[in-house]
N, C-alpha and C positions, 0 to 999 in steps of 0.2 A: 464681341466684347464681352469683356469680363466684370461681372458685377459681385460686390463683396456681399456676403451672407446676408448683411440686414437691409441691404438695398434690393436683394432678392427676394428676403421675406414680404417687404413692403409692397413691391410690385406685383407678387404673387396675389397678396391680400387685394389689392387695387382691382386685379381682373377678377378675380372670385365676386368681389362687391360687384363688379361691371356687368358681370354675367346673370348676378342675382339681379339688378336692377333692369336689365333688358328683358328679363323673363316676367318681371311685375308689368311691365309697360306694355309689352306684346300680348300678354296673357290678358289682361283688362282689356285691351284695345280689342281682342278677339270677342271677348264677352261683350262689351259695347256693339261692334259690328254686327256678330249673330243675332243677339238678343232684339236689335232694334229699337233700344231704348234712351237713343240720344238722335236729336237734329239740328240743324242749323238755325239759328235764332233770324226771325223776319226782322226786316228793317223798322223802327218803332214807328215813324212816319214817312209817308212818301215826300213831305214835305221837307226835310232833311236831305232826299237825293230825288231832285226834282227829275222824272223822266225814268225813275227806277221804281219799279213794283214792289210790293213788300215779297220777300220770300221765305220760305221753308223747305228746304231741299234734305231729301235723306241723304246721310252721309256714305262715303265710300272707306275702305280700309285704311287708307292715308290721313284721312280727317279724326277717324277712330282713334289713331297712333297718337297724332296732336294733341285731340282731346286728353287720353290718359296721360301724357307727359304734363298738361298743365293741370289735370285734377291731383295727380301723383303729387306735385308740388305746392298745389292748392293756391294756383294763382287766379285762375276764375276771370279768365279775359270776358266770358260772357257771350262770344260769338257762336258756340255750340253749348248747348244746356241738355239736362235729361227731359225726357217727354213723359215717361211712367214711374210707377212707382217703385218698379225693380230698378230701374236706370238710378233712381234717387239713391236708394240701397247700396248699388255697387260703388257710386260715387264717396259714400259715406265711409264702406268699407276699405276702399284703396286711401283716400284721404287719413284714413286712421293707420294703416299698414306705413304710408310714408312718414309719420311721425317716429314711429319704432325703427325703421329702416335708417333714418337719417341720423337719428340719434346715437344707435349702435356704430353705423358706419363713422361717423364723426369721432365717438370714444376710441373704438379701435385702432383709427389711424392715429390719434394723436398718440396712444400707447406705445405703436410701434416703431413712430418717429423718436418718441424721448427716452424710451426704454433702452437700458443697456443691454448690448448682445451677449450673448455666450461664448464669451474670449476667453475665459480660465480653465486651463487644464492642468494635469497632473500626470506624471509618467504611469505608463499600464502596469509596472511592476512597482514592489516595494524592495528595494535595496539594502543588503547586509553589506556594509563598506567597512574597510579599515582604513583610518585615516591618524595620524601621528601617534600609532600605537594602540588606539581604542577602536572597538567594533560599534558601527552605527548602525540604527534603523533609519533608512533616508528615503525621501522622497523628492521630486524636483517639481517645482510648480513653475508653469508659463504664462503669461499674460499679454494677450495682443491688443488689447484697449489701453483705455486710458488707467492709471495708476489708481490702485487701491491701498487706504491708509487705515491706520486704527486697528488693524487683525488681531483677532482673539481666535486661537487655535485650539480644536481638543483631538486627541488620539486615544482612540478606545482598542483593546484586544479582549476577546473571550473565545471561548468553547462552548459546545453545546453537549452536554452529558445528562443521561437520563432525562432528556426532552427539557433539561431546563440550561439556562443560560448561565454559566459561569465565568465571571471577570478574571480576568488574569492581569489586566495594566488598563490605567486610566490617567492621562494628565490635560491640564489646561495651563494654555500660556500665551502669551503675547508675541507676537512675530514683527520683522522690520515690514516696513513698506512693501508691497508687490508691487514693481515697476514693469520689468519684463521676465526676468528669471529670480526665484528663490529657492531657498532649499531648507529643507524641513528635516533637521537632525536630530535623533535621538540617540544620546550617548547610552549604550547597554552596560557599559561598565561602571556606570555610576551608583553610587548605592543605591537601593531600593528597586531598582531595574532586574534583578537578577530573577525574578519570576518571570519577567516578558521573556529575556534571554532564554531562559529554561522551557517556556511557553513555544518558542520559536523552534528550540533546537528538536523537541520532542515531535512538534508537527512535521517538520522536514524527515524525521526520521519515522516517518509512518503511524505516528501518534493521532491523537483528536484533531481535526481541522481547526485551524485557527483563523477566526475572524477578525478582521480588523477594519476601523472606520476612521479617516482623517477626514476633518471639516474646519471650517473658518468662516468667521463674519468679519467683515469690513465696510469701508465705506468709499464711493467712487469718488475720487479728488477734485474732482470738477462741479458734480452735481449733487454731492454728499447722499445720493442713492443708497441704500443699505445693499451689500453684494453677500449673497449666501453661498457656499458651495460644500458639498461631501461627497465623497468616494468611498465606496466598499472595496475590499480587498477581502484574499484569504490566502492561506499558506502555500496555495498553488502559485500564488504570483509573487511568492518571494525568490529572489535571486541575488548572487554574490557579485559583488564589483569592489572597485576603488575609487577612481577619479571618472567623473563625468566629462565628457567631450565637449568643447568650448561650443556655443552656440552663436556667440558673436565675438566680435574684437572690438577694442576702444581706440578713439582717433585722439590727436595729439591735444585736445580740448576736452578730453575726460568725457565724450559722449560716446554711447553703444553705437556700432555699425556692421555692415556684412552680416546680416542674419542667415543663419544656416539652421532653421526649425527642423531639419532632417536629421541634425545630430542629438535632439532633444532627448528622444529614448537611449543614446548610445551611452555606453560607460566601459570603461577600461576591466577585462577580467581580474579577479584573484585568483593568487598562486594556490596551489594544492596543499601546500604545506600550511597557508592561513587560513582556509576552510577548515580543515582538521584540527586546527588550534582553537577555532570557534568552537566546535563541538567537545573537546576534551576538557574546557573550561567550565562548561555548563554541565558535566556530566558529573 
């Protein structure tokens, strides 16, 4: 049986919590049993149970486990009770722990159930692409979860010189909704972006390492939950290419189908002449 990541995460949390719970139950049961601090409660009067004499039995381990469960959940049936000061102190400690455990378990379980899984990702490389006669710095974004709307992105590039961060480029802009696939393209031939193009060319030519960061903030289309994402790259992640391979196809009704996420990182290679042209313009 195959479980989704979120399902596995919830099941793992439940299993760990169950293990902690059982440790508390059997741990306190062992303490009750070995300290002899609890006993069966005698019947109040023989009148209520004709022919049955009052009893006050020492407990076995099974009864100690039963009392530990009852005390942990603060039920208190009264059929077993502490008979020493130590026993009363142990019950108070266990009841206090149970309050914290129950609150923490409930809170985390709700969090794991309603939180959005980490199903947003980007390509492992930053690509220099040539399209329609222009060079672009490109990323491909993928989303296997609910759509994300109201996206606001930020892209930064910088170098470290003399132990100082020197900004090479920075831009903030709005993006289209992230449904399944989204492309982030910076036209390097636009006015004002020549410094970034030169920094890229210099880094690829064994110049200072160029650091880059892409990030965005958006909202889950169903819950309104804010979704934030950030990915760091450097010039060692730069690669040349042209057109990304398709990840899906369209059906006659305009819906995406036949997803092939294995194509997410794949891109057509760029001709050597076009790569050389990129360098020649920036020099």
